[in-house]
C-alpha positions as CSV (number, residue, x, y, z in Angstrom):
1,X,122.7,-109.6,120.8
2,X,125.2,-106.8,121.4
3,X,125.0,-104.9,124.7
4,X,124.7,-101.1,124.3
5,X,128.2,-100.7,125.7
6,X,129.6,-103.0,123.0
7,X,127.4,-101.5,120.4
8,X,129.1,-98.1,120.8
9,X,132.5,-99.8,120.5
10,X,131.5,-101.7,117.4
11,X,130.3,-98.5,115.7
12,X,133.6,-96.8,116.6
13,X,135.6,-99.7,115.1
14,X,133.6,-99.7,111.9
15,X,133.1,-95.9,111.8
16,X,135.7,-93.9,113.7
17,X,134.0,-90.6,113.7
């Protein structure tokens, strides 16, 4: 499971918006 904090980072890495 990915913590919410890491989830945000993962989205940024995959989708830098």
